Each structure stands twice: as structure tokens, then as C-alpha cells.
N, C-alpha and C positions, 0 to 999 in steps of 0.2 A: 221309207215308214215302218216298215213291219218293224225292226230292225233301233229306231225308238220310240218302239211300243213296250217290245222285251226289251228298252234299255229302264224305262218308267217302270216296267211293271217291278221289277228286278229291285228297280231303289225302293219302288212302295211295299213289299215284302220287307227288306232289309230292315229300313222303319219304325213295321209290326211287330218284326221281330227280337226288335230293341225296347219298341214299349212294351208286351208280353214279361220281360221276362223284366224289365224293372218292378211290370203288378207283382210278381209274381215270387221275390227276388231271386231269382236266376241269373245266372253270368251273361250280362248284353254281348246279343249278335261280333262278331268279328267286323272289325270297321273298316269298308272298302274306300272313305273316299278319304280325307280331310277330318284329325282330326279339331274343335271349336273349344275351345276352354271359353264358354258363359259365367257364369253363374247360378243361384238354387233359381227353381224351375219357378214361372211366373213374376219374376223379377226380371229388370232393365234387360241385362245385356243378355238373358232367357229368353226376350221378347225382341230382342231385336232378332236374335238369328232365326226364330222363326218367322220374321220375317224376308229373312236370305231364302228364306226353303221357300217360303211360297215365292219368290220374284225367281228362285230357278225354273223355278218350273220342272224339276229333273234332271234338269239336263249337268250338272255336279250331283256327287255324291260327299253331304255336308253333314258332322258323325258328331251330333254336341257331347260334348265331358262339366257333366252338373258340378259345381262348384260351391266355396262361399262366396267365391266371385273375385274382384280386381288381386289384392294382395294375392289368396292365393296360388288363384292363377298363374300369377309369375311360380309359384313355388311346385304347378301343375309340369307348366314350361319344362323348365328347367330337370325335372326328374325324367322329362320324356312320355308324360302320360297325353302328351295332346303336340299338336303339332303347330297352330295361330287358336290366338286367344285376343283375348279383349283388357283389358289396364288402363289405369287411370296414371300419367302419367308421370305425377309424386316416386309414386309406387315405386315405378320403371325404375327410379331415379336412384334413391335411393335402399333396395334391395339391391341394383349394380355393382353398389361397391364390394358387399358380401360374396357375391357367388359370381363368377366368370358366366356359365353360360349364362344365366339373366341377364349378365355386359351385353354377350351378343347378341341378344335381339334384335329386331332390325324390325322398322317398322312399315307397315303393308299400306295403309290409311290414318288421317286422322278424320275420327269420326265426334259425335256430341261430348256435351261432359258432361261431368260429374255432378251434382254439386253434396256439400253439408250440409246435412237439417239437421236443427236442430233441435228436441220434442221437448215443453216445454206444458206442467201446467197449467190450463185453461185457470183453477181455481184460485193456485198460488200452493205459497208451503207453511203446515203455523209452525213454523221455528220454539222455541222454549225456553226465553232467558235461563240468566240466574240466581240458583235458590235463593232466596229469602232465611236468613238466619240459618244459615245452611239442613234445612228438611225443611222447610213449606217451598211449592213450587213456585216455579217463575211465573211473569207474565210472557202472556203467549205475541205475540203477531205472525201477519202474515206476509209475508215475500211471494211476488211474482217478478218470476227470469222473463224477463223479456228481451238480451242482447248477452252475442257472445264474454261480457265486458267485464256483468255481474257474476259471470258463474269462477272467479275470483279462492281456488283450495276449494271449491266443490263436488261433492263427487259426482262425476259424472257416471254412468253406461255409456256403452261403443259398442257395436258392433260390427263386428267385415271387419273393408276395410279406416274404416272411424277407430280403429285400433292403432293404426299405424298412421294414417294423417291427425289423429288429433296431439297424441303424445306428439310429432313433429313441431309442431301448432303450438305447445305446450318448452318444448326446448325457449323456441324467440321469444314465446309471450310472457314466458317466468309466470305463471297464472299459479302453480303448484297443484291443478288439478288431482283429485284421486281418480283413479281408474275403478272400475265395473267392469270386464269384458264379459257380455254374454254371448247364446250363442244365436240370437236372432229377437229378430224387432220387436218382434210379443215378448217380449221376456223386457228386454230395454223398458220397452213402456211400461209397463205395468210396473217396475221401479219405481220411474217417474210416479206412478199414482199413489202407491206407501210408500211414498219422504224416504226411500233407500238412500234416491238418485237426484238433483236438481236438475237434473237433463238428459238426454239420450240423446248420440252419436250414433247418425245414422245416416251412407252415403251411398245414392243412386241420378239414374239422373233422372229429369223433370218429362212427368211426375212420378214419385216418388209410390206402386204398386199400395205399398201397406197406407203410410196416410190417405192414400186418399176413397180407399175403404172404411173411413175412419167416420165415424158418427156423430153428424154438432155438439149433442151432447154427451164428448167419448173424454170432454174433461182434456184435452188437451189441447195445448194450442205449441205455437214453431215461433221462436227467438230469432231474433235478426245478427248478419255479423259483421263487427260495429267496428271491425279495426285495424290499422292499413297491414296491409298484406303484399308480396310480391311474388314473381314469378317460379313454378308453375303459374301460383293461382290467379284469377283473378275475382271478384263478385259483380253481382246480375243480383237480378230483381225477379222473385219467382210470388203465383198464389196459389195459393187451398179454397175454391167458395165451400167444401164441405164442411172446415169450421174455422171458415172464415176469415182467415188470414190473407193478405192483401196486398202486393209490390214488395215484401220482405225481402232485405237486402240477402242474400245469401253468397256466403265462397262458392265457384267454382273450380275443379280443375279441367286441360282437357282430356277423355278417353282417347287409344288407339289400338286399333289394332297389329298385331306388331307376330311376325313371324319366327318358327327358328332356323338355324342358318341350312338348308341345306345338297349339295352337292349330283344330284342326284334328281330324277325324274317330278319328287314335290316338287320342285321350286315349278316346273310346267302348272303341275296343281294351284299352288300359292298362286299366281300369273290366273289362272284362270279367276283365281278367285275376287281377286282382284276390277278383271278385268268386266268380272259381272258385277262387281259395286259401279263402275264405272258406268256401266252399260242403264242401268239399271235407275237408280238416284232421283230422274227423274221422276215415271213412275213408283220410289220409296216413300217420297215429300208428296204428289199430287193424289198417293191413291189410302186405301186403308192402313193403316201401318200407323207403327211409334211418333209418338209427339217428334222426340228425338229425331227424327230422320230432317226434318226443317230447319234442326239450329246447322246441319253441315251447310258451308260453303260449297269448298269443295275437298278433298277427298290427298292432297295436297299442299293442303294446309300447313303452314309455320308448324315447327314442333325441332327442338334441340334436341336431335339423336339420329343415329342414323339413318338412311328409310333404307326396302330392299330392291332393287337395280333392274330387278325381272328376269323374265331370261337372258343368258350370258350372248353376246354379237355369233356369229357362226365367221368361223377359220374361214381366211381367206385362203384360195389356189391358190400354192408357189406356179 
């Protein structure tokens, strides 16, 4: 008992030191456990990590590596700044084509899905027609974007993982959208409100934190995904009561927890993390945790990618 108390105390001190370092700008305390690449603080991947820390009850040290999201997590893993990370399957497959380190990653567990949120103006865009006689203002019209197929040739703002996903979709669809890459959802949403972008694309699990915080009078709504698509994507409905959106069809892609290949002690650490997930799934579903856990039927759900095999079997005695 005394040993367990000491371990919990040491883990708590490590987490506190890391948090304090973030606040004062000092270097973070060295990580004594697995470094987990998540995403921006307060968003989906980071919230899932916080749930894992809670259910672990300090039995295994986990250190969060905040990034810009799934696409950035792949780079973070590739350059060995994290040991494991949460990534979407489409980005994993695409980025592995040009990076041997990413191609060597292994799936530890299938998680929830990410959804492509297409944020548009609830009041519509005011568009001006051709000038009359070459000098007079043209007639204006209001256009409301309600579905993906209405964005052909349109300027669109892209956040995080959407910067890769939408470009890949556009190659298939041939919409020739004009991309505006931005650093945050707030900037993307503002570009929609100003009319600079017809839509903002943001990828996150349901519910998307930034969208759940929108006021009913925010002037923003969500467009549906209405075009045919194939694996690794699917189409599922979601709702956001706060902005009056119900059962809108959305593009979904599987999230997976991946690990770098290890040959030493960290194989056991990754196996322990997987065991933690298996042991606590019911609690994560039933307790006061993120809704994304309830999407998971099994961590062994089929994904088209090599799996983490766990600890090697002991050698047979001769």
C-alpha cells in the first residue's frame, strides 16, 4: 500500500510540474511514461486522453503531447516526439506513402470516428452579379450553402486535419475549391461570417467542442455531406441542438491509436495501455466521460492496417 501511495504521489507531482511549466513557459518536466500525441487542449483527442488518465487512477504514467491534431500527430510520431498517438485512418494511409516512419506505425486500438464539419452561414452569402454597363453595381442575390455539392469552385477555409482530407476529397470530386488554410476554428468561422469563405471545414469527433459552444444567434450552421464516397470513409448523421441542426449527414473516418515500433521495454508499456483500454471500456462508456467512447463496439474493429502484436512470447527452453 505504501508503495502504491508513493507511486501515485510521484505521478501527481510529475503532472503538476508539467502543468506549471506550461503556464510559466519553462521546459516541461521529463516524461517518465508513454508520450501520447493528442491535439489542441480542450478538443476531442485531448479530451479522450484526459479520460484515460482518469480511469488509469495513476496506475501508469501517461504524458500528453499537444499538437494541431491528427495530421500533426503523424509528423510528431515520425520524428519521435511521441510514442503513441491518435490519428484518422485516411491521413495515416496517405502520409505513409511518403514517410517510412509513418508506414511502420502499428494500430493499437480502433477508436471512435472523426466527422468532417462543414460550417456555413445561416443567413446566406450576399453575392453581387456582373456590373451593368461596366460601371453600375450588379444585382445582388443571397446564396445559402446547405450541402457539399454546392461548393464547386468556392473559397473554403480549412483547419488542421481538414487541410489534407478536403484536398484529397477534392481530387476525387473535381470541385476545384479554393483553399484558405487557417490555424484555428475561430479564424475559419470568422471567414465564413465575413463572406471570405463559403464554408469552413473542421475535423473532430462528435460533439465538436467549438461548435457546441456556438450561440443560437451565431449566424452559423452546418451543411450536409451529399456526395458518394468509399472506404476509408462512411456517412453518418449528427445533430447540434444549440444551433438548430438535426440529423445532418456527415462524412466520418475511423480514428485509431497507433504506436511506433519498439524493441525494448516500451513494448510492455504499450501493451499495458492496451490492457487499460480493454479493462476500462465499460466504465468509459457508462461513466461521465466523452461521448466518443460510446461509439466503440470493440477496440479490435477491423481496420486495413498492421496491428500491434503485444509482448513477444517467451522463448521455449531447449
